[in-house]
Structure formats: C-alpha cells, structure tokens
N, C-alpha and C positions, 0 to 999 in steps of 0.2 A: 718248214717256214723259217725264213731267215730275216735278218734285220735290214735287208736292202730293198729299196725300190718301191714297194707297193703303195699306191695312193688308195687309201680306203678310210673308213671311219675308225679303223684301228682297234675295233673291239672283237670282231669275229663272233658277235652275239646277235641272235635274231631280234626282230622288232619287239617281240613280247617282253624280252628282258632289257631292252634298251631304255625303258622307262626308269628302271632303277638307277642307271648310270646318268644321273641328272647333269653331271658336269663333265662328262667325257667329251673331249674335243676331237677334231679331225686334223689330219695333216700327214706329211710324209713320214714314213718309218725309215729311219736312217740307222746305220750301224758303224760305230767307231770305238776302238778301245780307249778307255780313259782310266787313270789311276787317281783316286782322290787322296786327300790329306787328312789324317786322323786328328780328332779333337780330344781334349782331355776332360775327364769327368771331375766333379768336385771331390769325388772319393775314389780311391784306388779300386777300380772294378776291372774284371777280366771277361773276355768273350768265352763262349764254350770252347772246349778243346777242339782244335782243327779249324776254328773260324778265324778270319782275318779282316774281312770287310773292306778290302782295298779298292776294288773297282766300283764305280758308281756314276750316276748321272745327276747333275745339279740343275734344278729348275727354280725360278723365282718369279712370282707374279706381283711382287711389291708388298703383299700382305703375308704371304706364306712362302718360305724358302725351304726347299727340301733337297736332300740327296738320297738316292735310292740305289742300292747295289743290285748286281745281277742275282747273286745267291743269298745275300743278306745286306742289311744296312748296319754296319758295325762302327761304333764310335763316331757316327755322323749325327748331327743335330738337326731336327726339323724345327725351324724357328717361326714363331708367330710374332711379327715385329722383332723386338730384341729378346724375346723370351723363348728359350729353347724348350723343346718338349720330348726329345728322344735320346736314348743312349744306344739301344740295340734293337734290331728287327730281323726276323727270319721266318721262313715257312718250312713245313715238313710234310712228307707223304707217307702213307701207310696202307697196306693191303689188309683190311679187316683188323684182326687182333694180332697181326704179325708185327715184326720189328718196325720201328719208326726210322725213316730216312730223312735226316735234317738236310736243309738246302745248302748250308755253309760248307761247300766243297769247291774250292777254286778250280780243281781239275774237271769239274762237271761242265764248265762254261764252254759252249760251242760258238756263240756269237755274243758280243758285248754290247752294253748300252754305249751311246756316245758320251763324251765327257760333259756336255751341257745340252740343254734343250729349252724350248719355248713353251709357255703356258698354252693350253688348248691343243697341243700336238701330242700324238700318242707315239711312244718309243718302246722298242722291244729288245729283249735279250733271250737267248736260247741256251738251255742246259739239258743234259741227259743224266738220269739217275736210275740206279738199280732199286726196284721196289718189289719186294716179294721175290717171285721167280721170273720176273720179266724186267724190261727196260722201258722207261718212259722218257719221251722228249717233252720238256716243259718250256713253253714260251711265256715269259713274264713281261707284261706290258704296263706302262705307267702313263697317266695323263693328269696334269695339274690343271684345275679349273682356272680360267683366265682372271677371275675376280675374287672368287670365294676361297676360304681357307679349307679346301678339300681337294683330294686327288683320288683317282681310282686305279687299283692294281688288278689286272685280270690274269688268271692262270689258265692256259690252254694246254691240256695234257694229251699226248698221243702215245698209244701203246705201240712201240716199234719193236717189241720182242715177240716171242713165239708163244707165250703163256698168257692166259687171261688173268685179269685182276678181279677178284670176287666182290670186293667192297672198297673202292678207292676213297680214302679219307684225306682231307686237306686240313692242316693246322696253320694258324697264323699266330705269331708270337710278337709282342712288343714290350720292351722294357722302357716305359715312358719315364722321363725325368723332367717334371714340370717345374721350371725355375730352379728348385733345389730338390734333389732326389729324396732326401730323408723326411720331407714333410708332405709326401703324396698319400692319397687314399684311392684304392681301386674299388670300383662298384660295377654291378651288372644291371642294366636296364632291360627288364624282361620284355616289356611291350615293344621296345625298339630293337630287340635282339642285339644289344650293343654293350660290350665291355668298354669301360672308360676309366680315366684317371683324372682326379682333380687335385689341385694344390690346396693344402690346409694351412700353410705357414705364412706365405707372403701376401695373402689377400689379393692375388691377381685375378681371382674369379675366372680362371682358365680351365676349360674342360677339353680333354682330347681322348679320342678313341677310334674304334672302327666297327663296321657292321658288314656282314655278308649279304648276298642277294636273297638268302633264305635263312630261316632260323637255324642256329647251330644245334648239334646234338650233344654238345658239352662245352663248358668254358672253365676258365681257371683264373683265380685271383690269389696272389700270395706275395710274400716278400721276395725281393731279388735273391737274398741270401739269408739262410737261417742256420746259424752256427750251432744251435741246440740239438738239431736232428741230422746227424750223419757227418758233415753238413749237407744241406740240400740247397741247390740253386733253383731259382724260379723256372729256368728252362728245363730242369729235370722233369717237370710235369709233362712237357711235350715229349721229351725223349723216352720217358717211361709210360706214356699214354695214361697218366694218372691225374686227370683233371678233377678239381674238387667241387666245382659248381657252386662256390660260395657267392653270396649276394653283396658282401662288403668285406674289405680287408684294408687296414685293421678296423676293428669295431669303432674305435675313436682315435683321434690324433692322426699322426702320419708315419710313414715309413718309406723305404726304397721299394717300390712295388712293381710287379709285372702283371700283364694280362695276356690271356690266350683264348682262342676259340677253335672248335673243330667242326667240320661239316662233312657229311657223307655224300659222295658224288655218284654212288652206284657202281655197277660193274663196268669193266672196260676190256673188251676183247682185242686181240691183235689187230692193228691198223685202225682201230676206232679212236675218236677224239672227243673229249669233253672239255668244257670251260666253266670257270666260276670267277665272279668278280667280288672284290672286297673294297669298300670305300672307307677312306681314312679322313679325319678332319679334326678341327679345333674350333671352339666357340666360347663365348663368355657365360654360358649357362648350360645346364643339362638339357633343357627344352630346346634351345637353339642348336645344340649339337645333334639331338635326336632328329630335329627337323632337317638338318643338313645331311646326315648320313644314314639315319635309322630307317627301319621298316615301319610303315604306317598302316592304317586301316582298322585299328581297334576302336571300340565304341567308348566315348567319354561317359563317365558317371561317378557319383559319390554316394555311398551308402553308410548310414550310421545306425547302430543298434542301441537299445536301452542300456544305460549304465548298470554296472554291478555295484550294489551297495550292501555291505555286510553288517549293517546296524540292526539290532533288534528294535530300536526305536529312534525317533528324531527328537533331539533335546536342545535346550538353549546351550550356547557355547560349543555346539558340535561342529566338527569339520567332517564333511563326507567326501571321501575320495571318489571321484566319478571317472570311471574308465570305460570309455565308449568304444565298442568294436567299430572299426573303420575299414571301408573297402573303397579304393579309388581305381577306376579303370579308364583307359583311353586318355589319360592326362599325363603328360610328361613333365610338367612343372609343378611347383609347390601349390598347395591349396590353402586358403585362409578360411578358418572357421570363426564366426562371430557368435557369441553367447549372450542371451538375455536372461536377467535374474527372474526367478519365479515369483518373488514377493519382496516387499520392502524389508522384511525381517531376515532375508537371506541375501547373501552376496557371493559372487563367484570369484575365485582367485584370478582367473584369466578372463578378460572380456573378449579376447580373440587369441587364436593360436594358429600358427602356420605349420603345416605338416607336409612331409614329402610324399610323393605318389606311392612309394613303396612302404609307407607306414601302415601298420595293422591295427593300431589303437591310438586314441587320443585321450590324454589325461587332463582333468581339471579338478577343481575342488569347490564344494558348496559349503559356505560358512553360515551357521545359524547365529543370530544375534544373542546377546546375553541380557542380564538384568537392566542394563542402561537403556534398552529399547522399550518404549512405552507399552507396546502391545504385549511383548514378552513378559514384562514386569506385571502388568495388570491382569493378564489372562492366565499366566502360567506360574510365575513366582508367587504371586499373591494367592494364598489358599482360598480366598473368596472369589477368585476369578473363574473364567470359563473352564480352565484346566487344560485346554488344548487349542492349537492353531495349525492349519485352518480346519474348519469343520466340514468343508465341502471340496471334493475333487483332489486329485493327486498334485504333488509338486511337479511342475513341468518346466523344463529348460528348453527354450527355443534356440535352435542352432541354424545358422545360414552359412552356406558354403560358397566361396568365390574363387574364380581362377586368377591367374597372375595379371589379367587385364581388368580385374574387378567385375567381371561378368558373373552374375548370380547363377550358380549351378543347381541349387536345390535348397529347400527349407525343411527342417525336421522339428517336431515337438516330442521331446524325450522325457519320459516319466522317470523320476528317481525313486519310485515306490516299489522297489523289489525287496520289501521288508517282511512279507508274510503276514501283514496285519493292517489295521486301519492306518491310513496315511495322515499323520498329524504330528505336530510338535508338542511335546509334553514334558513335565518335570522328570528328571532322571530317576530311574528305578533299576539299580544294578542287580537287584534280586532276581530279575528275569534271566540274568546270565548266571548268577551264582547259585540260585536255588536257596531255600531256607532250611538250614540244618535241623535235624530232629533234636529233641531234648529241652528246648525252651518252652515254657508254659505260656499260653495265651499270647502268642506272637511277641514274646519278650525280646527276642533277638533283633526285632525290627522296631518295637515300640518302646522298650526300656522303661525306666521310671518316669512317670508323668511329670514329676517336679523338675527333673533335670533334662528331660527331652521334650522340647516344645516345638515339634515339627509343624504346628499350625501357626507359628509366628512368621510373618513376612520376612523379618530380618534374619531369623534363624535359617529359613529356606534360602534366602539370597546368599548368605555367607557360607552356608554349607556347599552350595553350588560353586561359589568362587573358590572355596578351599579345595574342592575336588578338582577344579580346573587349573588353578593358578599355583597351588603349592606354596612356594616360598614368597609369592607376591601378595602382600596383605593390602595393597592399594586397590582402588576400583579399576585401574587401567592395567590390562594385561592382554597380550595377544596369544596366550596359551589356550588351546582348545580343551574341551572336556575330553579326557581320554576314553577310549573304548574299552581298555583293559581294566577290570575291577582292581587288580593289584596296583596299578599305577594310580588309580583314583584314591585308594586307601593310603598309599605312600604320600600322596600330596596332602591329604587331610592331616596326616601325622606331622608333616613338615610345617604346615600352616599353623597348627595348634602349638607346636614347639616354639615357633618364632613369635606368635601373637602373645603367648603367656610368658613373656620374658621380662624381667629376670625371674628365676625360680626362687621360692622362699616358702615359709610356713606361717601364713597369717592365722589369726585366731579363728576366722571363719572363711568359708569359700562361697562363691556365688555360682549361679546357674547359667545355662546357655543363653537364655533370653536377655539377661543383663550384659553378658559378655559380648553377644552379637551387637547390642546397642552401642557399647563402648568401642568395639572394633569399627562399626559404621561411622562413628564420630571421630575416628582416628585418635582415640585416647589410649589405645593399646597397640602393641606392635614392636618390632625390633628397634625402630627409630623413635620410640615414644618412652618417656619416663613412666614409671609405675604410677597407676592411678591412685592418688591419696584419698582413701576413704577412712572414716572413723572406725569401721569394723576391722580394718587391718592395723591394729594398734601395736602389735608386737614386732612386726617385721614387714618391710615392703617386699612383696613377692607373691608368687602364685603357687599354692600347695599342689602336691602330686595328684590329689583327688580331684582338684579343679581341672587339671590337665585331662584326667581320665574321662570325666563326665562331658567335657566339651568335645573331646575326640569321639566318644561313643555317640553323642548327640548328632554331630555333623555327619558321621559315617552312616548312622541309621537313617538320617533324613534323606540321603541320596540312595537309599536302598541297599546299603552294605550291612548284612547281618553282623552284629557286634555284641560282645559280652564283656562286662567288667571283670577285672582280676584284682585280688589282693595278694600281695607278695611279702613273704618273710625273708629278710636278707640277713645272712649269718656272717658275722665278722669275728676275728680272733679276739677273745676277751679274757683269757686267763683261766686258771683252774679253780676259781672261787666264785664263778657266776652261777646263774640259775640253770643253764644248760651247759653241759660239759664244754668248757673252753670256748664258749660262744656268747656273743652279744647279739640280740635280734633287733633289727630295725624294720619298720613298716614302710612299704612302698605300694603304690597302686599302678595298674596298667590296664590294658585292654587287649582283646583278641578280635580280629576281623576275619570273617569267613569268605573265602573264594577259592577257586580251583579245587573244590572238594575237601578243604581242610581249613583249620583255624590257623591264623598267623598273628604273631605277637607284636605289640606296639607299646612302647613306653616313651613318652615325649618329655619326661622330666629328669630321669636319672643322669647323673654325672654332668648335668648342664648341657648335654648334647643328645640325650635320648638313646634308646636302644631298640633294635629290631629283633634281636635274638636274646632270650633270657640267659643264655650262657655268657652274654656280655657282662652280666653281674659278677661272674667269676674273675673279672679283671680287677675288681675292687673288694670282693667279698669271698668268703670261703664256701658259700653254699646258698641255696635259696629254696623256698617252698612256694608253690603256686596253688591258688584256690580260685574257682570260677563261679560266676552267677548263672542262673538259668530262669529266674523268675523275678518279678517286680516286688521290691520291698518298699512300700509307700511310706511307712512310718516305723522308725527304729527307736527302741528304748536303749539309751546308752548306759554303760556301767555306772555312771554317776547319777542316774535317774532322769536325766534330761531326755527329750525326744528329738529326733532328727528324721527328716525324710531321706529315703534312699537307703543304701546298704552301709553297714558299719565296717569300715575298712581296717579297724584296729587289729593288731597282731599281739598275741599273748607272749609270755616269756619263753615258750617253747617254739615260737615261730608259727603258731596256729591261730586261726581267727578267734577273736573274742566272742563273736556271735556265730558259732559254727553252723547253726541251722540255716543261715543265709548263703552258705558257700558249699561247694563240692570240691573235694580234693582233686587237683590236676596232676601235679608231679612234684617230686623233691629231688634235688641234686645237692649232695654234700661232698666236698673234696676231702680226701685223706691226705695226710702230710705231716710235716714237722711244724709244730707250733712253739714259738719262743715268746714267753711273757716275762717282762721285767718290772720290778718294783723298785722304787726310788733308791738312790738318785743317779741313774745312768741313762745314756742314750746309746743305742746299738746300731752299728753298721755291719751288714752281712755281705760278703762277697764269696763267689764260688771260684772254682779252679780256672774259669775263663775270664775272671775279672768282673763278672756281672754282679749286680747288687739288687737290693729290694728298695727301689727308689720311689715307686708309685705310692702316693700318700692319700689315704682315705680319711677325711675329717669326720667329725661326729655327724652321723645320720647320712642318708642317701642324697640329700638335696644339693650338696656342693660337689665340686668337680674332683675327679682324680687327676692330680697333676703329675706329669712325668717329664723329667728333664730330657731323657733320651730313652724311648721305649725299647730300642734294640739293646740297651745296656742292662735291662731288667732280667732277672731270672724269670722264665715264663710262668705266669699264674701266681707269682708271689704277691703278697699283700702286706701293707704296713698300717697299723693303727697308731697314731702318734701320741706323744706325751699328753697326759691330761684328758684323754678321751672319756674315760669312765672310772668311777670308783666302785669297788667290788666288796661285797660282804662275804666272809668265810661262812660256808654252809654249816660248818661244825661249831662256829662261834658267831652267832648273828650280831653280837654287839661290836665285833671287830670290823675294821675297814682297812682295806689294802689300797694303797695309792698306785694304781696301774699307770706306769709311765709310758709303756708302749707294748704293742703286740706285733709279732712278725710271723708270717706263715709262708712256707715253701711246700707246694703240693708234691705228691709222690711222683707225678708224671713229669715234673721238671727235670731236665737233663743235666742236673748238677750232682756230682758225687762227693765233693769235698766243700764244706762250708766253713769259712773263717769268720767268727763273730768278735768284733772289737767293741768292748764296753768302755765308753768314755764317761768319766765322772762329771756330773753336772753340779755336784756339791760334795763336801766331805761327809762320809757316813757309810752306812752298811746297806748293801743292796742284795736283792735275791733275784736270780734268774731261774726260770723253770722251762725245761725242754721236754716236750711231750710228743709222742707219736700218736696221732688221733686217726681213727679209722671209721669210714662210713660203711655201715652194715647193709644187709639186704633190705632192712626196714627203713633206711634213710636216716637212722639215728647215728649220732657221732659218739664214739666211745674212745676212751684213753687206753691205748694198747701198752705203752711203756712210758715212764716218766723219770726224769732226772732233775734234781733241784740242787743249786749251789748258792751259798751265801758267803759274801766276802766284803771286806772293807775297801773303799775306794776314796781317792782324794780328788778334789775338783781339778779337771783338766787332765787327769791321769787316764791312760788307756790300758786295759787288760784284754787278753786274747784267749779265746776258746775255739778249738777246732772240732768239727763234727764230720764223720764219714757216713754218707748215706748209701743204703743199698737201693738198687733200681726197683721201680714199681713193676708189678707183674700183671695185674688186672684179672686174676683168677678167683677173686673173692666174691664176685657177683655184684659188687657195688657199682653205682653209677660212675663214679670217678675212677674206679679201677686202681690197681697197684697194690702190691703187698710189701711196700718198702719199709725200711726201718732206719735206725741210726745208732751209731756208737760214738761215744766221746773219745777223742784221740788225744786231746791236750786240754788241760784246765789252767786257769790263771792262778797265780800265787802272789801274795803280798810279800815284798822283800824290803828289809831294813838293813843297810850296810853300816857297819861300825868299824873304824871311825867314819864320819861323814866328810872327811877331807883326805886327800892323797897327794903326796909329793913324789912325782916320778924320779926326781934326782936324789932323793934322800937315801943314804946308806945308814940304816939304823934310825936313831932318833925316837921321839915319843909319838904316841898316836895323835896328840893334839897338834903336833907339828907336821902331820901327814906322813910320819914314818912308822916305825915298828915292824915286827916280823910278819904279823898276820893281818888279814882283813876278815872280819866275821860277818856272815850274812845270816840274818834271822828270817827263816822261811815260814810263812803262815799260809795254810790252805783253807782256812775258814771252816764252814760246815757244808757238807754235801751228802747226797744220797748214794754216792758211788761206793761208800764204805772204805775210803782211803783216808789216812791220817798222816800227820808229819812223821810219826814214828815208823811208818812203812816206807819212807823215802830210802831208796838204794843209794847210799852215800857214794859208792864208787861210780855212779852215773852223773853226779852233780858237777857242774862247771860254772865258772864265772868268766864271761867274755872268752869262753873256750878253754880256760885254765882249770885243770881238774882240782877238786877239793882235796884237802889233806886227809889221807886214809890210813896213815901209818899208826898202828894200834899201840905204839909206844907212848902216844899221847893220850892222856886221860879223856880229853874231849872227843877222841875217836872211839875209845872203848865204851864210854858212857856219854853219848851225845846229850848235851843239856836240852831239855824240853820244858818250857815254862811260858806262862802268859805274861810277858813283860809289860805290855801296854794295857792290860786289864780289860780287854774287849771281849773276853770269854773264849777266845780261840788261841790254842797253844802255838808256840813257835819253836822250830828246831834251829839250833845254832850250828852253822857249818863254817869252817875256817879254810882260807886260801892263802897261799904265799903272796905277800904284798908286792914284792919286786916283780914276780912273774906277771901279775895282773897289770902293774904299772907299765910293763913293756907293751901291753896291747893298746895303750892310749895313743892317739894321734899327736904328732908335734904340731904346734900352731898357735898356742896361746889362748885356748878356750878356758873359760872360768869354771866350767863344770864338765862332768863326763857321766855317761850312762853305763852302768854295770849290769849286765844281763845274766841272771842266774836261772839255770834250767837243769832238769833231771827227770828221773823216772820214779813213779810211785804207783805200786800195783800194776795194772795193765795200761796206765796212761802216762803221758808226760806232763810236766808242769813247767811253767815259765813265768818269770816276773823280772822286774828291774828296779833299780834305785839310782837316783842321781846324787853324785857326790861332788864336793868342791875340789878343784885342782889348784894346788899351791906349788910354788917353786918355779923353775924355769924349763928344765928339759922334759921332753915328751917322748913317748915310745913310738910304736909303729903299728897302728891299726886299732880296731875295735870301734864300737858304736859310741857316740857321745851325744849329749843333748840334755834337755831338762833344765830345771831352774832350782838349784839349791838342793839340800839334803832332805832327809825324812823318808818314812816308809813309802815305797812305791810298788806297784804290781803290774803284771801283764807285759805285753809286748808293745814296744814303741811303734809309732807310725813308720812303716817301712820306707816311706818316701823321704824321711829325714836324712 
C-alpha cells in the first residue's frame, strides 16, 4: 500500500469497526515528503536514542492543531487553542515476549506523509520494521476531525517476511506536556480504556489522552525521567516491556509524566494483514474526553455500604468517623453525595461531598452534641434523666447520589450502628475499654470516697465530660471532641485540673468536687480568673495538692476511668542532723489512672506545671516514696484528734504515711550521690569540669516552682535547697539548732568527675561544710557511706574554694538509682593573713610600715577538718605566694622551727611562712592599682590548700604579672573569682 492515489474512506476497516472511528473523514490519500521544524520544551528534554522526529504532517481544524510524524512525533506540539499538549509520541511493535522494536527509525520510512493536510481527509505513510524473525510493512494513517479536538491514527501491519508472528503486540506512547510539563498528572480510566493526562498547576481544566478500539492488555503511567533509579526514562517502560498498570501518577500534585498502552493483535502469518486504530483527543473534563475517544457500553450505578464505626458506645461530644464503602460503575464523571443528619443532636461534618468515579470510599464525620444541647443535658448529663438517646431504632444517615447534571442516581439509608450493642447515646464510660483492675475493694477505683466524688451531681458530670473532651479549655465553648483513647481522656482531665486550680498554694482547708464544679461553672476558677477569696482560705490564696488530687480522681472516675489516690514522700537534701539521714521529707499527693492494662501517674500540682512521671520529682528532689489507696476511707481521725473525710495524705518524718493502714506501699526511689550541706554564713556555687553548675532552686515544700536559668547548664539531676530552708536539730544534742544555709546534691549518675565548690561569705564568721557520700540500699533507705567535715572562718564577700574528684557510678549495688561512686577531696580552702598588709614594689629596703622590708609573712590557717590534716603537716617546700617559693633555707630559725600559734584567738592555729618581698613584688602588675591579691598555696597531707589575702600597694613602680583585686587588707581565704 502506498501513499498515492486511492480514493477511499482511508481506514481499511470493516463496517463493524467503523463505529469506533467516530470522526474519521474521507478523502484522497496523497504522498509527499515534508520536513517539520522542531519546537523547544520548557525544560531540557531529549528524545530516545536514535529518534529525531523530523518528518511530519501538519493539520489544523481551528480548534486542534497537530503535527504527526511517520515514525514518531518528536518535539512537535499538539495545540488546543494556544495550549500545547505534547512533547513526544511514538509506537512500537513486539512479537510476544521478544524484543521491542520502536518506531523511531528514519531509515524505516518507505513513503512519507505530505507536509500539510486538511481536516476530514485521511493521510498515510509507510514503514518497514524487523519484528522478531520477520519483516512487517506498517502503514500509519491519520485523520483529524473537521470540528472536534480529536484525530484517529490507524496501524495496518502486513507480514512481508517468511516467518510468522506468534503474538503481535502494538504499543502507543505519549509524553504529554499540558501547558507546563512539571504540573501534569497521569491517570487511567478503566471503564473507558483510556490513559490520559491532566494539568494540575495552571487551572486550564484540560484533559488529553488516547484509547484503542479495544481494551489494552497493559498500560503505563510514570514520570518522564526518574533520576533516582538508574536513571529511568518513561519510554523505557515500552522498550523494556515493563508496564506498571498504575491508576494514577503521581498520587498528588504534578510532575512531567508519560502514558503508554499495549494491545495484543494476535498471530500474523506471512502475507497476512491486520489493522488497529487509536483515537487521540483533548477535552475540558474527563467525562468529555471519555465521551470523545473512550470505549463505552458499561452500566451506570452507585453503591454505598454501611460505615465502619469503631466506637464501643456513642457519647456526647463524640465525633464518629464514617467511612462508607463506595462503588461507582458506568459513570465517567464525578458524583455528588448529599447527606442528611439523623437527629437534631447530631450533625455531619459534610452536607455533601463530590467523589471521582474511581474512588473506593467516601469519608464523613458525625458529631454528637454536648451539654449545651437541651436533650443531651436533660436526658444524659443530668443523672435524673432518661440516661440515653434515642431509645428506638438505629442512627441512620440518608445519602442521595447525583451525577454531574444533577440527575438523582440513587438514595441510601445507612446505619451507623456497627457498635456491637444497643444503639443509643449515653454518658461516657471508658471502663468498657480499660476494664476495672483487681485490688480495689467495693468498686473503689470507680466510686472513690463519697465525700470527694459526687458523680450524681449534674455539674460534676458536665464538667468531667468537658474536662475529658476539652483539656486546656475551661470555657463552655470548645470544638474539641471527646477522645476515643482513654489515655488522651486522662491527659485532658489532668490538664484541665492543672489549669482550673491555678494558682497552687496551701490553704488551711480544701474543698470537694461538687463545690469546685460549681465555681468552675460560674467562671470563678480557671487560668484567667483570680483565686476565689473565701474565709476558709485564710493563710494563703491557692489550691493545695490534695484538692488537685481529689478533683482529678473525681472527674476521671466520673467518665469511667479507674483511678486511685497516691500519697508521696519527697526527699530533699537536708544535712546530717535531720530525722532521716541527710533528708528532709515533704508531703505531696497525686493519682494514678488505669488504662492500657496498667496504672499511669498524674500530679497536676508539683513544680507549678505538674508531672506525668514520678521520676520528674528527681529534678527537684533526691528521692521519693509512693503509697496507693485501694479502698474508701469515709472518716479519718487526724493526729491532732480532729476528724476528716477521706484519706490522710500526711507523711511522717521517714517519708511514710502517718496513717499506714489507709495506704499500700507502691515503690521507693532514692538517689545515691554527693551531698554538700553548709551552715552559716556562706553561699556555695558548684561547677564541674564542663562549666555546668547546680542552678535549679527548690524552695521550701513542693508547691512552688523549680526555677532554672538554663537547664542545659545544670549538672544532670543536681538539686539545690537554698539558704533558710530548714533549721535542724542535732540528734545527739536535741537542744542545739543548726542554721542550715543550703544543701546541694549531685547524683552518682551525673557525668561530672571534678567539682569545684566556691564558698562565698555572706557575713563575717565561722562556717561548716559537710560533704557526704550517701547511698540508696536495696531496701530504699539512704545511708551515709563516707563523710568529710570542714570548719573555717570567712569574711563577708570573701570566696574560698574546695575541689572534689568523683568516681563514676557503677550501678552494681542493686539500688534503684544505681552507681557505686564516691569522692575524694583534692583541695581545701585556707585562711591567709599577709603581714605587712602593704607592699611597695619600688622599695629597696625600708620598714614594713612603708611597704618595704626583706620578708612577707603569710599566716596560714586550715581551721578544723575531719581529713586529719593540720598546719603542722604543711610541706614547706611546696608553698608558694603568687608562684614565688617560700623561704626554706634552714639557716633561718623560722624555717627550722616554724612558728605555730593562734594569733587571732579563734581556736584555730596558724603557721607562719615567709617569702622574699622583692620577688613577690615583681609578680604584681604595673598600672596604679590600690591593692593586690596574694595567693598562697601548697600541699598538706594528700591534699592541696589554697587561700589569698588582699594587701595595699603603695609607691609607684609595679612588677609584671600576678593576680590582683580585693579591697584592703586583713585575713582572707580561698580562691578568688577566676573571671576577675
């Protein structure tokens, strides 16, 4: 068959198949060579290797302008109006599973298309290809509809070789670029047998694709180019015969996409001919495109199934996700579903939804009203109401389906009662999900103490529901639904109580849930409300921790969350003279809520922010003890003889309950570590080798916040109890009282090896510091493993330094907190008094009062300590002043017999050590300072000591170096601030 002469319908197809070619025209088939002109893509794209796409025919019907090549259409655009739709098109042939022969081979052309053509006329080109073991002559014809945006391409293949083709397969490939290539999405319309591409970025509403005269046996949707895999080009799927049969690419958004399809044409013996037609087109909707080019004949229909609802019950403030199974057949355009509410107390999130024909589900949501709805409030929230809504029939959602022309397709009544029980709205009961744990007597975990749990109060029931639903919203207005997860419900109740009972405090009395719910309802409580002034709160405006606990347990139990109260003993560092070794105990109350098969901890009071993990207590305390309830204590006799309803939360001096019969031990955690306690008049700063300190401050009792300037700068787990926190009585001398200025604790598991303690005098006087290694044993009790005590004098504003080396924790002692660490004192402070208290660097001789003289004398005092070191043990040959060695020549009497005496009468002896004055003067800076700091250090026993004294500088010339600072003379000790 050639491109010359024949007047025919141009199809070569029998009448049975002519129906499919709705827009194939008639006319002369002419043949003339033509070379087209390549157009540029918005992005640098390339044709497959060997393709060039030079020769083509151009046809324009005023609406659709196309160019089609003989072997391919390369870098030619198919335009709908001014909108281009194509970058590259080709076809391919294959014998069964053999290799694929692509069409883009210019040497295959036997007869060319003419350069131009007219709509309604069919034009042909002829090629020859080697396919499998034979040769096929392929006549490719094209006819553009005179009016519509569609054209038909027919492939007529004749076996001109000597071998048969067992299964001839035809591939059609198109790299569509709709307006902009990178915003396209490829889809496959199964009912219309049509791969197509739509633009997602420009809002053109343009759809373009193709369909064969029968269903393909495979199709392909992908990116034009994927650099992440090999790389792979879209045309590789044709060349490799690896079609993916996807329904959409990409799943969302756009990309540069390609589409392809494959049809099986059957066997082809020598001299036999077969033909197949593919129709291409563009339209403004998917339905219009399918009507234009797609296969038809399927039955229209919409089917909906009952929704899946995974709720054990329907409750006020519920939102029920409704996922309807959906099946749409025979409809090529979107379907609109309209929903009708089942009752006035329920509302649907969507009144209508539009779904695509290939959608498998449709999702909506049914919202149940809350306490503000009259029927919900009267029949469900109010304990005297009916208890449930409705009492007859299931909740039914009516759904009506419409096609794009608003024609009703069907109506469905769908039940949302896939709940496995009676279909009604009722007050929430999370215990159906959590179960009720064993151990509680007489339903205590759900009923609690009658006095503090009034679940038959309308307001308690309303605000328990709002708390479980709204969490941080204490107002009546909230769009948060009631959670389905018991954990989230418990978390929201905890947040609600924490915010409602703000600020924290310790009033003389505390009130119960029924009154608190009334005050919350009247907006007298909450984060934006001042504390309710009542006469019973005479000592302090605030809500005590027990009030937090009872309100939390009441609200949680009311919505069916099993709950038990906890009393907590909190251990803080308190010095070696307290009731429990180095511990002060504070009382705290909390609760545990049961879900997911175990108890979970809640404290809405501690630190001003609450705690969900009891180990949070270790951020401000050195340990804790937990005790739990399991039965109702209606009336309690307090230690002072008075009676109170409910449990006695009091903690004894050992951290145990004062009324142990009401509580069962839960667990105890005590941290092992280094405890430093100081007695007047000093304040201590601790830093480790990384520059981190003990900055977190715990004020007296658990009700106030732990303040941290920068948590990352803290030694992990360290605790500080500030000056004035507690006064202690010595157990050996009950009449004596120690003024505890502060306590510092560094746990064994803190990653600090070297601690530097700076003691700053807050007044003139004598202070004592005690360093103890405390250990938590298997029984949870804290014991002193080793202890060092030092007593020294200090002046107001003076800083003395002590260094401690810590060994790392091991965790092999079986204690909760682990670690077998310890400490060794490496440097102790010393009090230094330099005589004379003036120095003249320029003096050559002169008297001491004039800043001259031969010697400077340092009187070194070590105070009292439990290390067993005294000034008589100081190694004189190790002592220096500003780096200048002490005089050690034994020709001097003060070296042979160093004078030791208590010069200042404070009970602590002092060693006199002499230094060459001129050598020390050389260490002073030039610059006119009025005073200088002289640092004296040395070794005594297994430790070093260090102290300093400030002296006046007189005269003019200065030396070269050394530390300086201070204000005037007098005894001074320790290490100056290194930042000076």
